[in-house]
KOLKOL-188204 format. One record per residue (C-alpha): residue number from 1; residue in three letters; chain; x, y, z. Coordinates in Angstrom, 1 decimal. Each point is the difference from the previous one (the first is absolute). Layout:
N
PT  num  residu  chaine      c1      c2      c3
PT  NUM     ALA       A       X       Y       Z
...
***
This chain:
270
PT  num  residu  chaine      c1      c2      c3
PT    1     MET       A    31.3   192.7   -80.9
PT    2     LYS       A     0.4    -3.7     1.2
PT    3     LYS       A     2.9    -1.1     2.0
PT    4     THR       A     1.1    -2.5    -2.8
PT    5     ASP       A     0.2     3.0    -2.5
PT    6     ILE       A     2.0     2.1     2.6
PT    7     GLU       A     2.4    -3.0     0.5
PT    8     LYS       A     0.3    -0.6    -3.7
PT    9     SER       A     1.1     3.5    -0.8
PT   10     ILE       A     2.9    -0.4     2.4
PT   11     ILE       A     1.6    -2.9    -2.0
PT   12     LYS       A    -1.5     1.1    -3.4
PT   13     LYS       A    -0.2     3.8    -0.7
PT   14     TYR       A     2.7     0.9     2.5
PT   15     ARG       A     2.0    -3.0     0.0
PT   16     LYS       A     3.3     2.0    -0.9
PT   17     GLU       A    -0.7     2.8     2.2
PT   18     ILE       A    -1.3    -1.7     3.0
PT   19     TRP       A     0.1    -4.0     0.1
PT   20     SER       A     3.5    -0.3    -1.5
PT   21     LYS       A     1.4     2.6     2.4
PT   22     PHE       A    -1.7    -1.7     3.0
PT   23     ILE       A     1.4    -3.3    -0.8
PT   24     LYS       A     3.6     1.5    -0.7
PT   25     ALA       A     0.0     1.6     3.5
PT   26     ILE       A    -1.2    -3.3     1.6
PT   27     LYS       A     2.9    -1.9    -1.8
PT   28     ASP       A     2.7     2.8     0.3
PT   29     TYR       A    -0.5     0.5     3.7
PT   30     LYS       A    -1.1    -3.6     1.0
PT   31     LEU       A    -3.0     1.5     1.7
PT   32     ILE       A    -2.1    -3.2     0.2
PT   33     LYS       A     1.1    -3.4     1.0
PT   34     GLU       A    -1.9    -3.5     0.4
PT   35     ASN       A    -2.3    -0.1     2.7
PT   36     ASP       A     0.0     3.6     0.9
PT   37     LYS       A    -3.2     1.4     1.8
PT   38     ILE       A    -0.3     3.6    -1.1
PT   39     ALA       A    -2.2     2.8     1.5
PT   40     VAL       A    -1.0     2.3    -2.8
PT   41     CYS       A    -0.5     3.4     1.4
PT   42     MET       A    -3.1     1.6    -1.5
PT   43     SER       A    -0.5     3.7     0.4
PT   44     GLY       A    -3.0     0.5    -2.3
PT   45     GLY       A     2.3     1.6    -2.6
PT   46     LYS       A     0.8    -1.0    -3.5
PT   47     ASP       A     3.5    -1.2     0.7
PT   48     SER       A    -0.9    -2.6     2.7
PT   49     ALA       A    -3.0    -1.2    -2.1
PT   50     LEU       A     2.2    -0.6    -3.1
PT   51     LEU       A     2.7    -1.7     2.3
PT   52     ALA       A    -2.7    -2.4     1.3
PT   53     LEU       A    -1.2    -0.9    -3.5
PT   54     CYS       A     3.6    -0.6    -1.2
PT   55     LEU       A     0.7    -2.3     2.9
PT   56     GLU       A    -3.2    -1.9    -0.7
PT   57     GLU       A     1.0    -0.4    -3.5
PT   58     LEU       A     3.4    -1.3     0.9
PT   59     LYS       A    -1.5    -2.5     2.4
PT   60     ARG       A    -2.3    -1.2    -2.7
PT   61     HIS       A     3.1    -0.5    -2.4
PT   62     GLY       A     1.4    -2.3     2.6
PT   63     LEU       A     3.5     1.2    -0.1
PT   64     PHE       A     0.2     0.0     3.8
PT   65     ASN       A    -2.1    -1.8     2.7
PT   66     PHE       A    -1.0     2.8     2.3
PT   67     GLU       A    -2.8     1.5     1.9
PT   68     LEU       A    -1.6     3.4     0.1
PT   69     LYS       A    -1.8     1.9     2.7
PT   70     TYR       A    -1.6     3.4    -0.7
PT   71     ILE       A     0.1     2.4     3.0
PT   72     VAL       A    -1.8     3.2     0.1
PT   73     MET       A     0.4     2.6     2.8
PT   74     ASP       A    -2.5     2.7     0.6
PT   75     PRO       A     1.9     2.7     1.6
PT   76     GLY       A    -3.1     2.2     0.4
PT   77     TYR       A    -1.4     0.2    -3.3
PT   78     LYS       A    -3.3     1.9    -0.8
PT   79     LYS       A    -3.2    -2.1    -0.7
PT   80     GLU       A     0.2     1.0    -3.8
PT   81     HIS       A     3.6    -1.1    -0.2
PT   82     LEU       A    -0.8    -3.5     1.7
PT   83     LYS       A    -2.8    -0.5    -2.3
PT   84     LEU       A     2.3     0.7    -3.1
PT   85     ILE       A     2.5    -2.5     1.4
PT   86     LYS       A    -2.4    -2.7     0.7
PT   87     ASP       A    -1.7     0.4    -3.4
PT   88     ASN       A     3.3    -0.4    -1.7
PT   89     PHE       A     0.9    -3.1     1.9
PT   90     LYS       A    -3.2    -1.5    -1.0
PT   91     THR       A     0.6     0.8    -3.6
PT   92     LEU       A     3.5    -1.5     0.2
PT   93     ASN       A    -1.4    -2.9     2.0
PT   94     LEU       A     2.8     0.2     2.6
PT   95     ASP       A    -0.6    -1.7     3.3
PT   96     ILE       A     1.3     2.7     2.5
PT   97     ASN       A     0.9     0.1     3.7
PT   98     MET       A    -1.0     3.6     1.1
PT   99     PHE       A     0.8     1.4     3.3
PT  100     LYS       A    -0.5     3.6     1.5
PT  101     THR       A     2.5     2.1     1.7
PT  102     ASP       A    -0.1     3.8     1.1
PT  103     ILE       A     3.2     1.0    -1.9
PT  104     PHE       A    -1.2     3.1    -1.8
PT  105     LYS       A    -1.3     1.4     3.4
PT  106     VAL       A     3.1    -0.7     1.8
PT  107     ALA       A     2.5     1.2    -2.7
PT  108     ASN       A    -2.1     3.1    -0.5
PT  109     LYS       A     0.0     0.9     3.6
PT  110     LEU       A     3.7    -0.7     0.5
PT  111     ASN       A     1.2     1.9    -3.1
PT  112     LYS       A    -2.7     2.1    -1.6
PT  113     GLU       A     2.3     1.6    -2.6
PT  114     SER       A     1.8    -3.1    -1.3
PT  115     PRO       A    -1.7    -3.1     1.1
PT  116     CYS       A     1.2    -2.2    -2.9
PT  117     TYR       A     3.3    -1.4     1.4
PT  118     LEU       A    -1.7    -1.0     3.3
PT  119     CYS       A    -3.0    -1.4    -1.8
PT  120     ALA       A     2.1    -2.2    -2.2
PT  121     ARG       A     2.0    -1.3     2.9
PT  122     MET       A    -3.2    -0.9     2.0
PT  123     ARG       A    -1.6    -1.5    -3.0
PT  124     ARG       A     3.0    -2.3    -0.6
PT  125     GLY       A     0.0    -1.1     3.6
PT  126     HIS       A    -3.7    -1.0    -0.2
PT  127     LEU       A     0.5    -1.8    -3.3
PT  128     TYR       A     3.0    -2.0     1.2
PT  129     ASN       A    -2.0    -1.0     3.2
PT  130     LYS       A    -2.9    -1.1    -2.3
PT  131     ALA       A     2.2    -2.0    -2.2
PT  132     LYS       A     1.6    -1.8     3.0
PT  133     GLU       A    -3.4    -0.7     1.3
PT  134     LEU       A    -1.0    -1.7    -3.3
PT  135     GLY       A     3.3    -2.0    -0.1
PT  136     CYS       A     1.6     1.7    -2.9
PT  137     ASN       A     3.7     0.3    -0.7
PT  138     LYS       A    -0.2     2.9    -2.4
PT  139     ILE       A    -1.7     3.2    -0.4
PT  140     ALA       A    -0.6     1.2    -3.8
PT  141     LEU       A    -0.4     3.8    -0.6
PT  142     GLY       A    -1.2     1.7    -3.0
PT  143     HIS       A     3.0     2.5    -0.4
PT  144     HIS       A     1.0     0.7    -3.7
PT  145     PHE       A     2.7     1.2    -2.1
PT  146     ASN       A    -1.0     3.8     0.6
PT  147     ASP       A    -0.1    -0.6     3.7
PT  148     VAL       A     3.7    -1.3    -0.2
PT  149     ILE       A     1.4     2.8    -2.0
PT  150     GLU       A    -1.9     2.8     1.9
PT  151     THR       A     1.3    -1.6     3.3
PT  152     ILE       A     3.6     0.2    -1.3
PT  153     MET       A    -0.4     3.7    -0.9
PT  154     LEU       A    -1.8     0.9     3.3
PT  155     ASN       A     2.9    -1.3     1.9
PT  156     ILE       A     2.6     1.8    -2.2
PT  157     LEU       A    -1.8     3.3     0.0
PT  158     TYR       A    -1.5     0.0     3.5
PT  159     ASN       A     1.9    -2.2     2.1
PT  160     GLY       A     3.6     0.3    -1.4
PT  161     SER       A     0.3    -3.7    -0.3
PT  162     TYR       A    -0.2    -2.7    -2.8
PT  163     LYS       A    -2.5    -2.6     0.8
PT  164     THR       A    -2.3    -1.9    -2.2
PT  165     MET       A    -3.2    -1.9     0.8
PT  166     MET       A     1.2    -3.7    -0.1
PT  167     PRO       A    -1.9    -2.8    -1.9
PT  168     LYS       A     0.2    -2.2     3.0
PT  169     ILE       A     1.0     0.5     3.7
PT  170     LYS       A    -0.2    -2.2     3.1
PT  171     SER       A    -1.7     1.4     3.0
PT  172     THR       A     2.1     1.0     3.0
PT  173     ASN       A    -3.0     0.4     2.3
PT  174     PHE       A    -2.0    -3.1    -1.0
PT  175     LYS       A     2.1    -3.0    -0.2
PT  176     GLY       A    -0.6    -2.4    -2.9
PT  177     LEU       A    -1.8     2.6    -2.2
PT  178     GLU       A     1.3     1.5    -3.2
PT  179     LEU       A    -1.4     2.9    -2.0
PT  180     ILE       A    -0.1    -0.4    -3.9
PT  181     ARG       A    -0.9     2.3    -2.8
PT  182     PRO       A    -0.9    -2.0    -3.1
PT  183     MET       A    -1.1     3.2    -1.9
PT  184     TYR       A     3.5     1.5     0.1
PT  185     TYR       A     0.3     0.2    -3.7
PT  186     ILE       A    -3.4     1.2    -1.0
PT  187     LYS       A    -0.5     3.6    -0.8
PT  188     GLU       A    -3.0     1.9     1.5
PT  189     GLU       A    -1.1     1.5    -3.2
PT  190     ASN       A    -0.6    -3.8    -1.2
PT  191     ILE       A    -2.0    -0.6     3.1
PT  192     ILE       A    -2.2     2.9    -0.6
PT  193     LYS       A    -0.4    -1.1    -3.6
PT  194     TRP       A    -1.2    -3.5     1.1
PT  195     GLN       A    -2.3     1.5     2.5
PT  196     ASN       A    -1.7     2.4    -2.6
PT  197     TYR       A     0.0    -2.8    -2.6
PT  198     ASN       A    -2.1    -2.1     2.4
PT  199     ASN       A    -2.1     3.1     1.3
PT  200     LEU       A     1.0    -0.7     3.6
PT  201     GLU       A    -0.1     2.5     2.8
PT  202     PHE       A     2.3    -0.3     3.0
PT  203     LEU       A     0.6     1.9     3.2
PT  204     ASP       A     2.7     2.5     0.3
PT  205     CYS       A     1.6     0.7     3.3
PT  206     ALA       A    -3.3     1.1     1.6
PT  207     CYS       A     1.8     1.9     2.7
PT  208     THR       A    -1.7     3.2     1.0
PT  209     ILE       A     3.2     1.7     0.7
PT  210     THR       A     2.1    -0.8    -3.0
PT  211     ALA       A    -3.2     0.5    -2.1
PT  212     LYS       A     0.2     3.7     0.6
PT  213     LYS       A     3.8     0.2    -0.5
PT  214     LYS       A     1.2     0.6    -3.7
PT  215     ASP       A     3.6     0.7     0.9
PT  216     SER       A     1.3    -3.3     1.3
PT  217     LYS       A     3.7    -0.8    -0.7
PT  218     ARG       A    -0.9    -3.2    -1.9
PT  219     LEU       A    -2.2     1.9    -2.3
PT  220     GLU       A     2.7     2.5    -0.6
PT  221     VAL       A     2.4    -2.7    -1.0
PT  222     LYS       A    -2.6    -1.7    -2.2
PT  223     GLU       A    -0.5     3.3    -1.8
PT  224     LEU       A     3.9     0.5    -0.2
PT  225     ILE       A     0.5    -3.3    -1.7
PT  226     LYS       A    -2.8     0.7    -2.5
PT  227     ARG       A     1.6     3.4    -0.9
PT  228     LEU       A     3.5    -1.7    -0.5
PT  229     LYS       A    -1.6    -2.7    -2.1
PT  230     LYS       A    -0.9     2.8    -2.6
PT  231     THR       A     3.6     0.4    -0.9
PT  232     ASN       A     1.2    -3.5     0.9
PT  233     LYS       A    -2.7    -2.6    -0.4
PT  234     ASP       A     2.2    -2.7     1.7
PT  235     VAL       A     0.8     2.0     3.1
PT  236     ASP       A    -2.3    -2.2     2.1
PT  237     MET       A     1.8    -3.1    -1.2
PT  238     ALA       A     3.3     1.6     0.9
PT  239     ILE       A    -1.0     1.0     3.4
PT  240     PHE       A    -1.3    -3.6     0.6
PT  241     LYS       A     3.3    -1.6    -1.4
PT  242     SER       A     2.2     2.2     2.2
PT  243     SER       A    -0.8    -2.1     3.1
PT  244     SER       A     1.8    -3.1    -1.8
PT  245     ASN       A     2.8     2.0    -1.5
PT  246     ILE       A     1.8     1.6     3.1
PT  247     TYR       A     3.8     0.3    -0.4
PT  248     MET       A     1.5    -0.3     3.4
PT  249     ASP       A     3.3     1.5    -1.0
PT  250     THR       A    -1.9     3.3    -0.6
PT  251     VAL       A    -2.0     0.0     3.3
PT  252     ILE       A     1.2     2.2     2.9
PT  253     GLY       A    -1.7    -1.9     2.7
PT  254     TRP       A    -2.7    -2.8     0.4
PT  255     LYS       A    -1.8    -2.0     2.7
PT  256     LYS       A    -0.3    -3.8     0.4
PT  257     GLY       A    -2.4    -0.8     2.8
PT  258     ASP       A     0.9     2.2     3.0
PT  259     LYS       A     3.6     0.5    -1.0
PT  260     ASP       A     1.4     3.0    -1.9
PT  261     TYR       A     2.8    -0.2    -2.8
PT  262     ASN       A     2.1     2.6    -1.6
PT  263     PHE       A     2.1    -0.1    -3.1
PT  264     LEU       A     3.0     1.1     2.0
PT  265     ASP       A    -0.2    -3.2     2.0
PT  266     GLU       A     1.8    -1.8    -3.0
PT  267     TYR       A     1.7     3.1    -1.6
PT  268     GLU       A     3.7    -0.6    -0.2
PT  269     GLY       A     1.9     2.6     1.9
PT  270     ALA       A    -3.0     1.4     1.7
***
């Protein structure tokens, strides 16, 4: 499959499911501004590959004058995984900035049972550092609609809190850097359809620890939402919209920054 055909499928065959939702997120959340220099974080997976192609398409349309840098971190991939990643970037004709770290080794050593959280934090730090090195002011990640709703449910069910995955957020540790998620509205099922239509093969997690574990909390939540959709086909949208429909008069307590609030603070006669 040629790159031109792969790109065409985004704006033609999957215009409604992918391209329109990509543009809507950009506009709704004001994710890109004139003269931005964006580091697109490429994992070797389907989501970041689609993100890169969508951003390239947006740049061609000339709606914004912005620059793209593609950064790829090797956290300790096996040779076959690295080959797949490099072959895909060659097919997609992306000029990547690849750098090596020992994140898999360190995360697995410090927390063999559950290295994912530590691994994610370490990855993020290395990616921010590389973005700063390249002079970027934004980092783009390939998180999609399903990542958002699964995060909401994970926090409710396992953390006893209500937190969503934000479409953009300013870094507190790396001044001048902002994280954006342009795939915020795109459903994973449509990314998979796009991938299969173009006969593309991408890398999954590739972690030797999580590859053996079939009982992750995120997978549990993913399966739960699938079951709920059988009796309520719009349950995923309801979960998504919940983060924009919070009625503060019906909330016991909430946090803003490092400060706690309680409904009794303003309750008459309390």
